[in-house]
C-alpha positions as CSV (number, residue, x, y, z in Angstrom):
1,M,37.1,132.3,151.0
2,F,38.2,132.0,154.6
3,G,37.7,134.2,157.6
4,I,39.1,134.2,161.2
5,K,37.7,135.8,164.3
6,K,39.9,135.8,167.4
7,S,40.0,136.9,171.0
8,L,43.4,136.8,172.7
9,K,44.0,135.8,176.3
10,M,47.1,135.3,178.4
11,N,47.7,131.6,178.9
12,K,49.7,128.9,180.7
13,K,49.4,125.5,179.1
14,K,47.1,125.6,176.0
15,V,44.9,123.0,174.4
16,G,43.3,123.5,171.0
17,F,39.9,122.1,170.2
18,I,38.9,121.6,166.6
19,C,35.3,121.0,165.5
20,T,33.9,122.4,162.2
21,S,30.4,121.1,162.6
22,K,27.7,123.8,162.5
23,S,25.1,121.5,164.2
24,S,23.9,121.7,167.8
25,G,23.6,118.1,168.7
26,G,25.1,115.9,171.4
27,L,28.5,115.8,169.8
28,E,28.9,119.5,169.6
29,M,27.5,120.0,173.1
30,L,29.9,117.4,174.5
31,M,33.0,118.9,172.9
32,S,32.0,122.4,174.0
33,N,31.5,121.2,177.6
34,I,34.8,119.4,177.7
35,C,36.5,122.5,176.6
36,L,34.7,124.6,179.2
37,W,35.4,122.1,182.0
38,L,39.1,121.9,181.2
39,Q,39.3,125.6,181.2
40,Q,37.5,125.8,184.5
41,R,40.2,123.5,185.9
42,G,42.9,125.9,185.0
43,N,43.8,124.8,181.5
44,D,43.9,127.5,178.8
45,C,41.7,126.4,175.9
46,V,41.3,127.6,172.4
47,F,38.4,126.5,170.2
48,I,38.7,126.5,166.4
49,C,35.2,126.2,165.0
50,S,33.0,127.2,162.1
51,E,31.6,130.7,161.8
52,N,28.0,131.2,163.0
53,S,28.0,127.8,164.7
54,Y,26.5,126.6,168.0
55,I,30.1,126.0,169.2
56,H,31.2,129.6,168.4
57,N,28.2,131.0,170.2
58,F,29.0,128.8,173.2
59,T,32.6,130.0,173.3
60,E,31.5,133.6,173.3
61,K,29.0,133.1,176.1
62,N,31.6,131.2,178.2
63,D,34.6,133.4,177.6
64,I,36.6,130.8,175.7
65,N,39.2,132.0,173.3
66,S,37.9,131.1,169.8
67,Y,38.7,131.3,166.1
68,E,36.1,131.1,163.3
69,L,36.7,129.3,160.0
70,R,34.9,129.1,156.7
71,K,35.6,125.5,155.6
72,S,34.9,124.7,151.9
73,R,36.1,121.2,151.2
74,K,35.3,117.9,152.9
75,L,38.6,116.2,152.1
76,F,42.2,117.5,151.8
77,D,41.4,121.1,152.5
78,F,45.0,122.3,152.6
79,K,44.0,126.0,152.8
80,T,42.0,125.5,156.0
81,A,44.7,123.2,157.4
82,G,47.3,125.9,156.7
83,I,45.2,128.5,158.6
84,I,44.8,126.2,161.6
85,K,48.6,125.6,161.6
86,G,49.1,129.3,161.8
87,I,46.6,129.6,164.7
88,L,48.4,126.8,166.6
89,K,51.8,128.4,166.1
90,K,50.5,131.8,167.2
91,E,48.8,130.4,170.3
92,N,51.7,128.0,171.1
93,I,49.4,125.0,171.1
94,S,51.0,121.6,171.2
95,T,47.9,119.4,171.7
96,I,44.7,119.4,169.7
97,I,41.5,117.6,170.6
98,S,38.8,116.6,168.1
99,G,35.6,114.6,168.3
100,D,33.9,114.5,164.9
101,N,35.1,111.9,162.5
102,K,34.4,114.3,159.6
103,D,37.3,116.4,161.0
104,L,39.8,113.6,161.0
105,N,41.1,114.3,157.5
106,L,41.6,118.0,158.4
107,C,43.4,117.1,161.6
108,Y,45.6,114.7,159.6
109,L,46.6,117.5,157.3
110,V,47.3,119.9,160.2
111,K,49.5,117.3,161.9
112,K,51.4,116.5,158.7
113,M,52.1,120.3,158.2
114,T,53.0,120.8,161.9
115,G,55.2,117.8,162.5
116,K,55.7,115.3,165.4
117,K,55.6,118.0,168.1
118,L,51.8,118.3,167.7
119,K,49.8,115.8,169.7
120,H,46.3,114.8,168.5
121,I,43.7,113.3,170.8
122,Y,40.5,112.0,169.2
123,I,37.4,111.5,171.3
124,Q,35.1,108.9,169.8
125,N,31.4,109.9,169.8
126,M,29.9,107.4,167.4
127,Q,30.0,103.7,166.6
128,I,32.5,102.8,163.9
129,G,30.0,100.6,162.2
130,I,32.0,99.1,159.3
131,K,35.6,97.9,159.0
132,K,38.0,100.8,158.4
133,K,41.3,99.0,157.7
134,D,41.8,100.3,154.2
135,L,44.8,102.3,153.2
136,Y,43.1,105.7,153.6
137,H,41.8,105.1,157.1
138,T,45.0,103.5,158.2
139,M,46.9,106.6,157.0
140,I,44.5,108.9,158.8
141,H,44.4,106.9,162.1
142,K,48.2,106.6,162.1
143,K,48.5,110.3,162.9
144,I,46.3,110.1,166.0
145,D,48.3,109.9,169.2
146,Y,45.4,108.8,171.4
147,W,42.0,107.5,170.4
148,V,39.6,107.9,173.4
149,S,36.6,105.6,173.6
150,P,34.0,106.3,176.2
151,L,33.1,102.7,176.9
152,E,34.8,99.3,176.8
153,W,32.6,98.0,174.0
154,L,33.5,100.9,171.8
155,M,37.2,100.4,172.6
156,K,36.9,96.7,171.4
157,Q,35.1,97.9,168.3
158,A,38.0,100.3,167.5
159,M,40.5,97.5,168.0
160,E,38.5,95.1,165.8
161,L,37.6,97.5,163.0
162,T,40.7,99.7,162.6
163,N,44.4,99.3,162.4
164,L,45.0,101.5,165.4
165,K,47.7,100.3,167.7
166,P,46.1,99.0,171.0
167,E,48.3,101.2,173.1
168,K,46.9,104.3,171.5
169,I,43.3,103.4,172.5
170,K,42.2,104.6,175.9
171,V,38.8,104.3,177.7
172,I,37.6,107.6,179.3
173,P,33.8,107.8,179.9
174,H,32.1,110.9,178.7
175,G,31.4,113.1,181.8
176,F,28.5,115.2,182.9
177,D,27.6,117.5,185.8
178,A,26.5,114.6,188.1
179,R,25.9,116.9,191.1
180,K,23.4,118.9,189.2
181,F,21.1,115.9,189.0
182,S,22.0,114.2,192.3
183,E,21.3,117.4,194.3
184,E,18.2,118.5,192.5
185,K,15.9,120.0,195.2
186,I,12.5,120.0,193.4
187,S,10.0,117.5,194.8
188,K,8.3,114.9,192.6
189,F,5.0,116.7,193.3
190,D,6.3,120.1,192.0
191,A,8.1,118.5,189.1
192,R,4.9,116.8,187.9
193,K,3.0,120.1,188.4
194,L,5.4,121.9,186.2
195,L,5.1,119.3,183.5
196,G,1.3,119.1,183.8
197,L,1.4,115.4,184.9
198,K,-1.1,113.7,187.1
199,Q,-0.2,113.2,190.7
200,N,-0.3,109.8,192.5
201,E,-0.1,107.9,189.2
202,F,2.6,105.7,187.6
203,Y,4.8,107.3,185.0
204,F,7.6,106.0,182.9
205,G,9.4,108.4,180.5
206,I,11.9,108.9,177.8
207,L,14.0,112.0,177.0
208,G,15.7,112.9,173.7
209,R,15.2,113.7,170.1
210,I,11.9,112.5,168.6
211,D,13.4,110.1,166.1
212,V,12.4,106.7,164.7
213,K,15.6,105.1,166.1
214,K,14.9,106.3,169.7
215,G,12.1,104.0,170.4
216,Q,9.2,106.3,171.2
217,E,6.8,104.2,169.1
218,F,7.7,101.1,171.0
219,L,6.8,102.9,174.3
220,V,3.5,104.2,172.9
221,R,2.5,100.7,171.9
222,A,3.5,99.5,175.3
223,V,1.2,102.0,177.0
224,N,-1.6,100.7,174.8
225,I,-1.0,97.1,175.7
226,L,-0.5,97.8,179.4
227,N,-3.7,99.8,179.8
228,N,-6.0,98.2,177.3
229,Q,-4.9,94.6,177.4
230,R,-3.1,94.0,180.7
231,K,-5.5,96.4,182.6
232,Q,-2.6,98.3,184.2
233,S,-3.0,102.0,184.8
234,V,0.3,103.5,183.5
235,N,1.3,106.7,181.8
236,L,4.1,107.8,179.5
237,V,5.8,111.2,179.2
238,I,7.9,111.8,176.1
239,G,10.4,114.6,176.5
240,G,12.0,116.1,173.5
241,A,11.2,117.4,170.0
242,P,12.0,116.5,166.4
243,T,15.1,118.0,164.9
244,E,14.2,121.2,163.2
245,G,13.3,120.4,159.6
246,E,13.5,116.6,160.2
247,G,11.4,114.0,161.9
248,T,8.1,115.9,161.9
249,D,6.4,113.1,160.0
250,Y,7.4,110.6,162.7
251,Y,6.1,113.0,165.4
252,K,2.8,113.3,163.7
253,Y,2.6,109.5,163.3
254,L,3.2,109.1,167.1
255,K,0.4,111.6,167.8
256,K,-1.9,109.7,165.4
257,L,-1.1,106.4,167.0
258,V,-1.9,107.7,170.5
259,K,-5.3,108.9,169.2
260,E,-6.0,105.6,167.5
261,F,-5.3,103.6,170.7
262,N,-7.5,106.0,172.7
263,I,-4.6,106.6,175.2
264,E,-4.5,110.4,174.9
265,D,-5.0,110.7,178.7
266,N,-2.0,108.4,179.2
267,V,0.6,109.9,177.0
268,K,2.1,113.3,177.5
269,F,4.2,115.0,174.8
270,A,6.2,117.4,176.9
271,G,8.3,119.0,174.1
272,F,11.8,120.4,174.6
273,I,12.8,120.0,178.2
274,E,15.0,122.8,179.6
275,N,15.1,121.6,183.2
276,T,16.1,118.0,182.6
277,S,16.9,117.3,186.2
278,G,13.3,118.2,187.1
279,F,12.0,115.9,184.3
280,Y,13.7,112.9,185.8
281,R,12.4,113.8,189.3
282,A,8.8,113.6,187.9
283,L,9.2,109.9,186.8
284,D,8.9,106.6,188.5
285,V,11.0,104.9,185.8
286,F,13.2,106.2,183.0
287,V,13.5,104.2,179.8
288,M,16.3,104.1,177.3
289,A,14.4,102.5,174.4
290,S,16.9,103.0,171.5
291,E,17.7,99.7,169.8
292,S,21.5,100.3,170.3
293,E,22.5,103.5,171.9
294,T,26.2,104.4,171.4
295,Y,26.5,105.9,174.9
296,G,23.3,107.4,176.4
297,L,24.1,110.4,178.6
298,V,20.4,110.7,179.6
299,T,20.7,107.2,181.1
300,L,23.5,108.5,183.4
301,E,21.5,111.6,184.2
302,A,18.5,109.5,185.2
303,M,20.8,107.3,187.4
304,A,22.3,110.3,189.1
305,S,18.8,111.6,189.7
306,G,17.8,108.5,191.7
307,V,15.3,107.3,189.1
308,F,15.1,103.6,188.3
309,V,16.3,102.8,184.7
310,I,15.1,100.3,182.2
311,G,17.1,99.9,179.0
312,T,17.7,97.8,175.9
313,N,20.2,95.0,176.3
314,R,22.5,96.4,173.6
315,G,25.3,98.8,173.0
316,G,26.3,101.5,175.5
317,T,23.1,101.0,177.6
318,K,24.1,97.4,178.5
319,E,27.5,98.5,179.6
320,I,26.4,101.5,181.6
321,L,23.8,99.4,183.4
322,N,26.5,96.7,183.9
323,S,24.4,93.9,182.3
324,G,21.5,94.6,184.7
325,E,23.3,95.5,188.0
326,F,22.2,99.1,187.8
327,G,18.8,98.7,186.2
328,F,16.6,96.2,184.3
329,L,17.4,95.3,180.7
330,F,15.0,94.0,177.9
331,E,15.7,92.8,174.4
332,P,14.9,95.3,171.7
333,D,11.3,95.0,170.4
334,N,10.4,92.4,173.1
335,M,7.1,93.9,174.1
336,N,6.1,91.1,176.5
337,Q,9.4,91.3,178.4
338,F,9.2,95.1,178.7
339,C,5.5,95.0,179.9
340,E,6.3,92.4,182.5
341,I,9.2,94.6,183.8
342,I,6.9,97.6,184.1
343,E,4.2,95.5,185.8
344,K,6.7,94.1,188.3
345,I,7.9,97.6,189.2
346,K,4.5,99.2,189.3
347,N,3.0,96.5,191.5
348,K,6.1,96.5,193.8
349,N,6.9,92.9,193.1
350,C,10.6,93.7,193.3
351,N,12.9,95.7,195.5
352,I,14.5,98.5,193.4
353,K,15.8,100.8,196.2
354,E,19.2,99.1,196.5
355,T,19.6,99.2,192.7
356,I,18.8,102.9,192.6
357,L,21.4,103.7,195.2
358,K,24.1,101.7,193.5
359,A,23.3,103.3,190.1
360,K,23.4,106.8,191.6
361,E,26.8,106.1,193.3
362,I,28.4,104.7,190.1
363,A,27.0,107.6,187.9
364,I,28.6,110.1,190.2
365,S,31.9,108.4,190.9
366,K,32.7,107.0,187.4
367,Y,31.1,109.3,185.0
368,S,31.5,112.8,186.5
369,K,33.0,115.6,184.4
370,D,35.9,116.0,186.8
371,K,36.8,112.3,186.3
372,Q,36.8,112.7,182.6
373,C,38.9,115.9,182.7
374,E,41.4,114.3,185.1
375,L,42.0,111.4,182.8
376,L,42.2,113.6,179.7
377,E,44.8,115.9,181.4
378,K,47.1,112.8,181.8
379,L,47.0,112.4,178.0
380,I,47.5,116.1,177.3
């Protein structure tokens, strides 16, 4: 049935986070970090999560008051909602924050049971995709007090595809520890040495899950064309690994492609990267190659690291790079355009120093974790 694990702590103002996902992807990491950052700023946070989950392990490591749940139903799980209501009452929580659309039904039930005194802030992490103006979604969305979109284009999407009232939708960019990347002390020489890369050669790189939607194949093909057809000497480093139990076929396909093109000396599969700030420091150019990235935290990390960024002219990447002000954009799958950009940078046929400085400044000032927390606190 259901189980609860708790650790009590004296509190001032309390905020309750709800996320029942057991995964350990970007959404779960983001929600965990927001909770931690708010607590570090003096807020008293409680996280309601699934047992044996990444989030619960995170809360234990970071001394965050947490409750574990065993959730059995996807929709209208009144029993779990009742347990959460009891937790909120016990902990005197008047604001809940969620970020997984799979939890919206549960949060709806909790708010129905608790009444108007409970405030619900939903942080959007994914594109909406299809129109959600039907009776069910309208009912669920009506109970949300603030819908937080991380970018303007996602706010517009929410306004167009839902019946949310415009005054409920706020834009608050997802934050990150910008100083960690901007103040990285490791030199490019040492960063390359740690990754096993060649010194004094041109590298562009990508960081993230090995997935067909992330664009690693496009970059492998670009290396082949640049080296074997355009006679440029360039190298690619791919940071990241397939999701456990998924994506291994695509990873094997990429390795096979590299071998077929005879570019094994030009492509480095670096695997899971623990020191991401060091990874960026080793590059000449960072590439966000996803056809349409919802947000792209790695893009911001690269900008804060002082690495020039190239990205697809779609989705969150286009907005983060401000339509080309903070980096070069290329159309998805436009190989010729991409190769021309790489050649231009490699051969120093453009001045990228000013762009790098502007990109670094905006990443630190607009997208910092403190800025996100400050704006969230106004809603809380």
